C-alpha positions as CSV (number, residue, x, y, z in Angstrom):
1,M,-0.1,0.0,-0.1
2,T,1.3,3.5,-0.7
3,E,1.6,6.2,2.0
4,S,-1.6,8.0,0.8
5,E,-3.0,5.2,1.5
6,L,-2.0,4.1,5.0
7,L,-2.3,8.3,6.4
8,G,-4.8,10.3,4.3
9,P,-3.9,13.7,2.3
10,Q,-2.3,16.3,3.4
11,A,-3.5,19.5,5.0
12,Y,-2.3,22.2,3.3
13,G,-1.8,21.2,-0.1
14,P,0.5,19.1,-2.3
15,P,4.2,18.6,-1.0
16,L,6.4,21.8,-1.9
17,G,9.2,20.1,-3.8
18,S,11.7,17.1,-2.4
19,A,14.5,16.2,-0.2
20,V,16.3,13.2,1.2
21,L,16.2,12.6,5.2
22,K,18.9,10.0,6.8
23,A,21.2,10.3,4.2
24,T,23.7,9.4,7.3
25,A,22.4,8.7,11.1
26,E,22.6,12.6,11.8
27,D,19.9,13.4,9.8
28,F,17.7,12.4,11.7
29,Q,18.2,13.2,16.0
30,V,15.9,11.9,18.6
31,D,16.6,12.9,22.2
32,E,13.5,11.4,24.8
33,V,12.5,14.4,27.3
34,L,12.0,12.4,31.0
35,D,10.6,14.9,33.8
36,I,11.0,12.0,36.3
37,P,13.9,12.5,39.4
38,L,15.6,10.2,40.0
39,S,16.5,8.8,43.6
40,G,20.2,8.2,42.6
41,D,19.1,4.7,45.2
42,G,17.0,1.6,44.6
43,E,17.1,-1.7,42.7
44,H,16.9,-0.6,39.1
45,L,19.8,0.7,36.8
46,W,18.9,3.7,34.6
47,L,20.6,4.4,31.4
48,W,20.8,7.0,29.2
49,V,22.0,5.7,25.8
50,E,23.1,6.8,22.2
51,K,22.3,4.8,19.4
52,R,23.6,5.3,16.1
53,G,21.9,2.9,13.4
54,L,20.2,0.7,15.5
55,N,16.9,-0.3,17.2
56,T,15.7,0.3,20.4
57,E,14.9,-3.7,20.9
58,E,18.7,-4.9,19.6
59,A,20.2,-2.2,22.4
60,A,18.1,-3.8,24.9
61,R,19.1,-7.7,24.1
62,R,22.4,-5.9,24.1
63,L,22.1,-4.3,27.5
64,A,20.6,-7.7,29.0
65,R,23.5,-9.8,27.7
66,A,26.0,-7.0,28.9
67,A,24.8,-7.4,32.3
68,G,23.8,-11.3,32.0
69,V,20.0,-10.7,33.5
70,Q,16.8,-12.3,31.2
71,L,15.5,-9.6,28.5
72,R,12.3,-9.1,30.3
73,T,14.3,-7.2,33.0
74,V,15.5,-4.6,31.1
75,S,12.7,-1.7,29.9
76,Y,12.5,1.5,27.6
77,A,10.0,4.2,27.5
78,G,9.3,4.1,23.9
79,L,10.9,2.7,20.7
80,K,13.2,4.6,18.8
81,D,13.9,4.6,15.1
82,R,16.9,2.6,13.8
83,Q,18.2,5.1,10.8
84,A,18.9,7.7,13.0
85,L,21.1,9.2,16.2
86,T,18.7,8.3,18.9
87,R,19.2,9.2,22.7
88,Q,16.9,7.4,25.1
89,W,16.3,5.9,28.9
90,F,16.5,2.2,29.9
91,S,16.6,0.5,33.0
92,I,17.7,-2.7,34.3
93,Q,16.2,-4.3,37.5
94,L,19.0,-5.4,39.6
95,P,17.7,-6.4,42.8
96,G,21.2,-6.9,45.2
97,K,23.2,-6.2,42.6
98,A,26.3,-4.0,42.2
99,D,26.7,-2.3,38.6
100,P,27.4,-4.8,36.3
101,D,30.5,-4.0,33.4
102,L,28.7,-3.4,30.5
103,S,31.3,-2.4,28.7
104,S,30.9,-5.5,26.5
105,A,27.5,-3.8,25.0
106,E,29.4,-0.5,23.8
107,N,30.7,-0.1,20.2
108,E,30.6,2.6,17.3
109,T,26.7,2.0,17.5
110,L,25.7,2.4,20.9
111,K,27.6,4.3,23.9
112,I,25.6,4.7,27.8
113,L,26.1,8.4,28.1
114,Q,25.3,8.1,31.7
115,S,24.2,5.9,34.5
116,T,22.2,6.3,38.3
117,R,19.7,4.1,40.2
118,H,16.4,4.5,40.8
119,K,13.6,2.7,43.2
120,R,11.4,1.9,40.1
121,K,11.4,0.6,36.9
122,L,11.2,2.7,33.7
123,Q,7.4,2.4,32.1
124,R,6.8,1.9,28.6
125,G,5.6,6.0,27.7
126,A,7.2,7.4,30.8
127,H,8.6,9.6,28.8
128,A,7.0,13.5,28.5
129,A,8.4,14.0,25.0
130,N,10.3,13.5,22.1
131,G,12.9,16.3,20.7
132,F,14.0,15.7,17.2
133,T,16.2,17.8,15.1
134,L,16.1,17.3,11.4
135,R,18.2,17.6,8.7
136,L,16.2,17.5,4.8
137,T,19.5,17.5,2.1
138,R,19.3,18.4,-1.4
139,L,16.8,20.2,-0.9
140,N,14.5,20.8,-4.2
141,V,12.1,23.8,-3.4
142,D,11.2,27.4,-3.3
143,K,11.8,28.7,-0.1
144,E,9.5,31.4,-0.1
145,A,6.4,28.9,-0.4
146,L,7.9,26.1,2.3
147,N,8.7,29.2,4.7
148,A,5.2,30.1,4.1
149,R,4.0,26.8,4.8
150,L,6.1,26.1,8.0
151,E,4.7,29.5,9.3
152,L,1.1,27.6,8.9
153,I,2.5,24.4,10.4
154,A,3.9,26.7,13.4
155,K,0.3,28.1,13.7
156,G,-1.8,25.5,13.3
157,G,-0.2,22.8,14.0
158,I,-0.7,19.2,11.4
159,P,-2.9,16.1,11.5
160,N,-1.5,13.5,13.6
161,Y,-1.6,10.8,11.1
162,F,0.2,7.3,12.3
163,G,3.5,7.7,10.4
164,A,3.7,4.6,7.7
165,Q,6.5,2.9,9.8
166,R,3.8,1.9,11.9
167,F,2.5,-0.4,9.3
168,G,5.7,-1.9,8.1
169,Y,7.5,-2.2,4.5
170,Q,4.7,-1.1,1.7
171,G,2.0,-2.0,4.9
172,G,3.1,-5.3,5.4
173,N,1.4,-5.2,8.9
174,L,-1.6,-4.0,7.8
175,G,-1.8,-6.8,5.8
176,E,-0.9,-9.4,8.3
177,A,-3.5,-8.3,10.3
178,R,-6.1,-8.5,8.4
179,D,-5.1,-12.0,7.5
180,Y,-5.6,-13.4,11.3
181,A,-8.7,-11.2,11.6
182,A,-10.4,-12.6,8.6
183,R,-9.1,-16.1,10.1
184,Q,-10.3,-14.7,13.7
185,A,-7.3,-15.2,15.3
186,L,-4.7,-14.0,17.0
187,P,-0.9,-14.5,17.1
188,E,0.5,-16.5,19.6
189,Q,4.2,-14.7,19.9
190,R,3.1,-11.4,22.1
191,A,5.0,-9.5,20.6
192,V,3.9,-10.2,17.1
193,R,0.3,-10.1,18.4
194,S,0.6,-6.8,19.9
195,R,2.2,-4.7,16.8
196,L,-0.6,-6.4,14.5
197,L,-3.1,-5.1,17.0
198,S,-1.6,-1.3,17.0
199,T,-1.5,-1.1,13.7
200,A,-4.9,-2.2,13.0
201,R,-5.9,0.5,15.0
202,S,-3.5,3.3,14.1
203,Y,-5.1,2.3,10.6
204,L,-8.9,2.7,11.4
205,F,-7.7,5.9,13.7
206,N,-6.0,7.6,10.4
207,Q,-8.9,6.7,8.3
208,V,-11.3,8.9,10.0
209,L,-8.8,11.7,10.5
210,A,-8.4,11.4,6.6
211,A,-12.1,11.7,6.1
212,R,-12.0,15.2,9.0
213,V,-8.9,16.3,6.8
214,A,-10.6,15.9,4.0
215,D,-14.0,18.0,5.1
216,G,-11.6,20.2,6.7
217,S,-12.7,19.4,10.2
218,W,-9.8,17.8,12.0
219,Q,-9.1,21.9,13.2
220,V,-12.8,21.9,14.5
221,A,-14.4,21.2,17.6
222,Q,-18.1,20.3,17.0
223,V,-21.0,19.2,18.9
224,G,-20.6,15.6,19.7
225,D,-16.7,15.2,19.5
226,L,-14.8,14.1,22.6
227,L,-12.2,16.6,23.2
228,A,-8.7,16.1,25.0
229,F,-5.5,18.0,25.9
230,T,-2.2,17.9,24.6
231,D,-0.9,15.8,26.9
232,S,-3.4,14.1,28.0
233,R,-5.4,10.6,27.4
234,S,-8.7,11.4,29.5
235,F,-11.5,13.1,27.0
236,F,-14.9,15.1,27.8
237,P,-17.5,15.5,25.8
238,A,-18.0,18.7,23.3
239,G,-21.4,20.6,23.8
240,V,-21.9,24.0,22.4
241,D,-19.6,26.0,25.0
242,E,-16.7,23.4,24.7
243,C,-16.8,23.9,21.0
244,N,-16.0,27.7,21.7
245,D,-13.0,27.3,24.3
246,P,-10.3,29.5,23.3
247,R,-8.0,26.6,24.5
248,L,-8.7,25.3,20.8
249,A,-7.0,28.3,19.4
250,I,-3.8,27.9,21.1
251,L,-3.4,24.3,20.2
252,D,-3.6,23.0,23.9
253,L,-7.4,21.0,23.7
254,H,-8.2,19.3,20.5
255,P,-11.3,17.3,18.9
256,T,-9.4,13.5,19.4
257,G,-10.2,10.3,17.1
258,P,-10.8,6.6,17.8
259,Q,-8.1,3.4,18.7
260,W,-10.7,1.3,18.1
261,G,-11.7,-1.4,21.2
262,E,-15.0,-2.7,22.6
263,G,-17.8,-1.3,22.4
264,P,-19.2,1.2,19.8
265,S,-17.5,4.9,19.6
266,P,-18.2,7.0,22.2
267,A,-18.3,9.9,20.2
268,S,-22.1,11.2,19.6
269,G,-23.8,13.2,16.3
270,A,-21.5,13.6,13.2
271,T,-18.6,12.5,14.8
272,A,-20.2,9.1,15.9
273,A,-21.9,8.7,13.1
274,L,-18.5,9.1,10.7
275,E,-16.8,6.7,12.8
276,N,-19.2,4.1,13.3
277,D,-19.3,4.3,9.2
278,V,-15.4,4.0,9.0
279,A,-15.9,1.0,11.4
280,N,-18.2,-0.7,9.5
281,R,-16.0,-0.9,6.3
282,E,-13.5,-2.1,8.4
283,S,-15.5,-4.5,10.1
284,A,-13.0,-7.6,10.0
285,L,-10.5,-5.3,11.7
286,R,-13.0,-3.8,14.1
287,D,-14.4,-7.1,15.3
288,W,-11.2,-8.3,15.3
289,L,-9.6,-5.8,18.0
290,T,-13.6,-6.3,20.1
291,R,-12.4,-9.5,20.3
292,A,-9.4,-9.1,21.1
293,G,-10.4,-7.2,25.0
294,M,-9.0,-3.8,23.4
295,E,-10.4,-1.2,25.2
296,H,-11.5,2.1,23.0
297,E,-9.1,4.8,23.7
298,R,-8.6,8.3,21.9
299,R,-5.7,10.0,20.0
300,I,-6.2,14.1,19.6
301,L,-6.5,14.5,16.3
302,R,-4.7,17.7,15.5
303,L,-0.8,17.4,16.8
304,P,1.0,21.0,17.5
305,I,4.7,21.8,16.6
306,G,6.3,22.4,19.8
307,R,9.4,24.8,19.6
308,L,9.3,24.7,15.9
309,T,12.3,26.3,14.6
310,W,14.1,26.1,11.3
311,H,17.0,27.1,9.4
312,Y,19.4,26.9,6.0
313,P,22.7,25.6,7.1
314,E,23.5,25.4,3.3
315,P,21.7,26.5,0.4
316,D,20.7,23.0,-0.1
317,I,19.6,21.9,3.9
318,L,16.8,22.6,5.5
319,Q,17.1,21.8,9.4
320,L,14.0,21.4,11.8
321,E,14.1,21.6,15.1
322,F,10.5,20.6,17.5
323,V,9.3,18.9,20.5
324,L,6.4,16.0,20.2
325,P,4.6,14.2,22.6
326,P,5.3,10.5,22.6
327,G,3.7,8.6,20.4
328,C,3.8,10.8,17.4
329,F,5.4,10.6,14.1
330,A,8.0,13.5,13.1
331,T,8.1,11.8,9.4
332,V,4.2,13.2,9.3
333,L,5.2,16.7,9.7
334,V,7.7,16.4,6.7
335,R,5.2,15.3,4.1
336,E,3.9,18.4,4.9
337,L,6.7,19.5,3.5
338,V,8.4,17.9,0.4
339,D,8.4,14.2,-1.1
340,L,11.2,12.4,0.2
341,V,13.4,10.4,-2.2
342,P,15.7,7.9,-1.8
343,V,19.1,8.5,-1.0
344,G,21.3,8.9,-4.0
345,Q,18.2,9.6,-6.3
346,T,17.3,13.2,-6.4
347,D,16.2,15.9,-8.7
348,S,19.5,17.3,-10.7
349,S,17.6,20.7,-10.7
350,C,17.7,22.7,-7.7
351,V,15.4,25.6,-7.0
352,F,17.5,27.7,-3.9
């Protein structure tokens, strides 16, 4: 499947040109933002790790081997890209044990930058945000138009799609999920089951968001919506008064879409009609999620881009710096700007 089929339409019009992302690992940098005060003592060893060209799960395996512990005792807050330079936290449970020698885990792809003890393990989703530094190279675009679009995005946010990487190469994860759903079966392996259920929920959410981008309602609260704050998982229904809440205008409060699970959409009115229509069109995936016992959750439709800044270090390079909440995708911002071309394949004519 194509990216446009997995996500949906761009909010600000077609891409303005082309660029390359991830020509080197340094072109895609991610830093976890953690707001947990670490106690300095306890049975959990917390590690601030820099990874280059290495995914989070492999890093966890290497740390477990070096520490001589089972993989299940190693925790992390979130998954980070392989083709990137990323810095994130891990924790290792070491009850009654001294700090192990972890030097065997380190090489040019993994470095331990800091270590400290804490009384609790690192939970999934515990980080407050992710900070990004992206460098788009071999930029072929009208910079005036690009700057104008970035100004619009800074003011209005972007659709909070799940990125194409959630669905695997050419949507392969979604194909697997559809296969299990058609057979009314669940994968035996817990990790595979979690990945495919998440893929199915993400696809249904993207389909709802795509419809609201298409009709222009993704930024607008309407009666029947369920509203949520940027950094909160709780939500509340929108009546007439809530639709005029000034916090909507400053990108603090947003309409939400479904992460499908048991029961009908808790929205009402036109919002519920749209969400149920999408679910009915994908009834096999909907019913599969329900049978799996997934709980109905909500995700904000609009993604504010925190602390967005940009500049041009070279005439054909755009550097973006910004902060996103956990679970949100930097590549969704990039697709509102340019088409990405594979490394080594570029247009010979560049507009500076």
